[in-house]
C-alpha positions in Angstrom: -0.1 0.2 0.0 1.1 3.4 -0.5 2.5 5.6 2.6 0.1 7.9 4.0 0.8 11.5 5.4 1.3 11.0 9.1 3.8 13.6 9.8 3.4 17.3 10.0 6.6 19.4 10.5 5.7 23.1 11.6 9.2 25.2 10.9 9.1 27.9 14.1 12.5 29.0 14.3 12.6 32.4 12.8 12.7 35.6 14.9 9.4 37.1 14.1 10.8 40.5 13.4 7.7 42.1 11.9 6.5 41.9 15.4 8.7 43.2 17.5 8.8 44.4 20.2 6.2 41.6 20.8 8.2 38.5 19.5 11.2 39.9 21.4 10.3 37.3 24.4 7.3 35.6 22.8 7.7 33.2 19.8 5.6 34.5 16.7 4.0 31.4 16.5 2.5 31.9 20.0 0.8 35.2 19.2 -2.9 35.2 19.9 -5.4 35.2 16.9 -8.7 36.1 19.1 -7.9 33.7 21.8 -5.7 30.9 20.5 -1.8 30.8 19.3 -1.2 31.0 16.0 0.5 27.4 15.9 -2.4 25.7 17.4 -4.8 26.6 14.3 -1.9 24.6 12.4 -1.8 21.7 14.8 -5.6 21.5 14.6 -5.5 21.3 11.0 -3.1 18.8 10.8 -4.7 16.3 13.1 -7.8 17.1 11.3 -6.0 15.8 8.0 -4.9 12.6 9.7 -1.1 13.6 10.8 -0.9 11.9 14.3 2.9 13.4 14.7 3.3 16.8 14.8 7.5 18.0 14.5 8.2 21.4 15.5 11.6 22.9 14.1 12.3 25.3 17.2 15.4 27.8 18.3 16.5 29.3 21.4 13.6 30.7 23.4 11.0 29.4 22.0 10.0 26.7 24.7 6.4 28.4 25.1 5.4 26.3 22.1 6.2 23.0 23.9 4.8 24.4 27.3 1.6 25.0 25.5 0.7 21.6 24.5 2.1 20.3 27.9 0.0 19.8 31.1 0.1 22.6 33.3 -0.6 21.0 36.7 -1.2 24.1 38.8 -3.4 26.0 36.3 -5.4 23.1 36.5 -5.4 22.7 40.1 -6.3 26.2 40.2 -9.3 26.2 37.9 -10.7 23.1 39.5 -10.4 24.8 43.0 -12.3 27.8 41.8 -14.9 25.5 40.0 -14.2 27.0 36.3 -15.1 23.6 34.8 -15.2 25.0 31.4 -11.8 26.6 31.4 -10.5 23.5 33.1 -11.6 21.5 30.1 -10.3 24.2 27.6 -6.9 23.5 29.0 -7.0 19.8 29.3 -8.3 19.6 25.5 -5.0 21.6 24.3 -2.8 19.4 26.6 -4.3 16.3 25.5 -4.3 17.2 21.9 -0.9 15.8 20.9 2.5 15.0 21.5 5.1 17.2 20.2 8.4 16.4 19.0 10.7 19.0 18.4 14.2 19.6 16.8 16.5 22.7 17.1 17.7 24.8 14.2 20.5 26.4 15.5 21.2 28.6 12.7 18.2 30.6 10.4 19.3 29.4 7.3 16.1 29.4 5.6 12.9 27.2 5.1 14.6 24.5 3.2 17.1 24.0 6.0 14.6 24.0 8.5 12.5 21.1 7.0 15.9 19.6 6.3 16.5 19.3 10.3 13.3 17.3 10.6 14.8 14.5 8.4 15.2 12.0 11.1 12.3 12.8 12.7 10.7 12.4 9.8 12.3 9.3 8.0 11.3 7.9 4.7 7.9 8.4 4.2 5.7 11.4 2.8 5.0 14.3 4.9 3.6 17.5 5.5 4.9 21.2 5.9 3.0 23.6 7.7 3.8 27.3 8.1 1.9 28.4 11.0 1.5 32.2 10.1 -0.3 31.0 7.1 -4.0 30.6 8.9 -6.5 29.0 6.3 -10.3 29.5 7.1 -12.0 26.4 5.3 -14.9 24.2 5.9 -12.5 21.2 5.2 -9.1 21.9 6.4 -6.6 22.8 3.5 -4.3 20.0 4.6 -7.0 17.2 4.4 -8.1 18.6 1.0 -4.3 18.3 0.1 -4.0 14.9 1.6 -7.1 13.3 0.0 -5.4 14.7 -3.5 -2.2 12.7 -2.4 -3.8 9.6 -1.8 -4.9 9.7 -5.4 -1.7 11.0 -7.0 0.8 9.7 -4.6 3.3 13.0 -5.5 4.4 16.1 -3.8 1.6 18.7 -3.7 2.0 22.4 -2.9 -1.2 24.7 -1.9 -1.5 27.3 -4.2 -3.5 30.7 -4.8 -3.6 33.7 -7.2 -1.7 36.7 -6.2 -1.9 39.7 -8.4 0.1 42.4 -8.9 3.5 43.5 -7.3 2.8 41.5 -4.2 3.6 38.0 -6.4 7.5 39.1 -6.1 7.1 37.9 -2.2 6.4 34.6 -3.2 7.5 31.4 -4.9 5.3 31.1 -8.4 4.2 28.2 -9.9 4.7 27.5 -14.0 2.7 24.7 -15.3 -0.8 23.9 -16.8 -4.1 22.6 -15.4 -4.9 19.2 -15.0 -7.7 18.7 -17.1 -9.8 16.2 -14.8 -9.6 18.8 -11.9 -9.2 22.3 -12.3 -8.0 22.8 -8.9 -4.8 20.8 -9.9 -2.1 22.1 -11.6 0.6 19.7 -13.5 3.9 21.9 -12.1 6.8 22.3 -14.7 8.6 24.9 -13.1 8.9 27.1 -9.8 10.3 30.5 -9.3 11.4 32.1 -6.0 10.4 35.7 -5.4 10.7 36.6 -9.1 9.9 40.2 -10.3 6.4 40.8 -11.4 7.3 41.0 -15.1 9.1 37.7 -14.9 6.7 35.3 -12.9 5.7 32.7 -15.0 2.0 32.7 -13.7 -0.1 34.1 -10.7 -0.2 31.1 -8.7 1.9 31.7 -5.5 2.9 29.2 -3.4 1.1 29.0 0.2 2.4 27.9 3.5 1.2 23.9 2.8 2.9 21.3 1.1 3.0 17.9 1.1 6.4 16.2 0.2 7.9 13.0 -0.7 11.2 12.1 1.4 13.2 12.2 -1.9 13.5 16.0 -1.1 15.7 15.5 1.7 18.3 14.2 -0.3 17.9 17.3 -2.7 18.0 19.9 0.3 21.1 18.4 1.4 22.9 19.0 -1.9 21.4 22.2 -2.8 23.6 25.2 -2.7 22.3 28.0 -0.6 20.1 30.4 -2.7 18.5 33.9 -2.2 19.2 35.7 0.8 22.1 33.2 1.3 19.7 30.9 2.7 18.5 27.3 2.0 15.0 27.7 -0.1 12.9 24.7 -0.2 11.7 26.1 -3.5 15.0 25.1 -4.8 14.8 21.4 -3.6 11.0 21.0 -4.8 12.6 22.0 -8.4 15.1 19.1 -8.0 12.2 17.0 -7.3 10.8 17.7 -10.6 13.6 16.3 -12.4 12.5 12.6 -11.6 8.9 13.4 -10.2 5.5 14.5 -10.5 5.2 17.5 -8.5 1.4 19.4 -8.1 0.0 22.5 -7.2 -3.3 22.5 -5.4 -6.1 25.8 -5.9 -7.1 25.1 -2.2 -10.9 26.0 -1.1 -10.6 28.5 1.7 -9.8 31.7 2.9 -6.2 32.2 3.5 -5.1 34.9 6.2 -1.1 36.1 6.4 -0.8 36.3 10.2 2.8 37.0 9.6 1.8 40.5 8.8 0.7 42.8 11.2 -2.3 43.9 8.9 -3.1 40.5 7.8 -3.3 39.7 11.3 -5.5 42.5 12.1 -7.9 41.4 9.4 -7.5 37.6 10.7 -8.8 38.7 13.9 -11.5 40.6 12.8 -13.0 37.8 10.8 -12.4 35.0 13.2 -14.0 37.2 15.9 -16.8 37.9 13.7 -17.6 34.2 13.2 -17.4 33.2 16.7 -21.3 33.0 18.5 -19.8 34.5 21.9 -17.9 37.4 20.3 -19.7 37.8 16.8 -22.8 39.7 17.6 -21.5 42.4 20.1 -18.5 43.0 18.1 -20.5 43.5 14.8 -22.5 46.1 16.6 -19.1 47.6 18.0 -17.8 47.8 14.4 -21.0 49.2 13.2 -20.6 52.0 16.0 -17.3 53.1 15.0 -17.1 56.6 13.0 -14.7 55.8 9.8 
């Protein structure tokens, strides 16, 4: 039987400089979107897609990520004493959600290098990569959509969406054509990392969800440093194209760039409005603003 996607890698070793000074002592991945840290949204998505092994690539001062998914005996005891059963259940749900495996990226050398750090924990099987600051709101979780496609094609899959105008130069961009049998699927023939807008091969940008075959590790290990003096994951995927099929998948859902201040603000508004406990009052507050 073809291998299933059971492991999800979360690169979380960056400095989060776009959110300084908040990220001076708090990992960017632990910034709250309404009342959950960014990384929890990604972990919940991975679990919903059938990934029962979560691998986080961390760095110094990132212990808060592990602590969040660990048991907090003092907090639980306090909530139990005070009869706050709803909050106690919420806290226990997080601590029972999953067991994390972590590995340190001792030097920030790019996304490709972060993924390569997970090689020993992933082993010889396909795996997912989730960038925690790309939060995707979808009825069917984005990674679950991709796993369903992987179970059909058994090839690497890159999440993609259309990006208009100059903003395309901030992304890896796909070259290729639609698969006739599935308009959401692209047969990738090439990739360009952060092209100038006039040189972009398409408007199809790579978004922070990947399913990759283990061969990418060998390729990353022998890939020279690329843009910014970093090991680019896109360059490793280019190598995959020489011997394997790679597909782009135009997912159903709304992507929020929560790694950007404006994107985080928009995501906070969108997620708060959807909440039964916050939405009605928040909506009335927004209507009252004299803008």
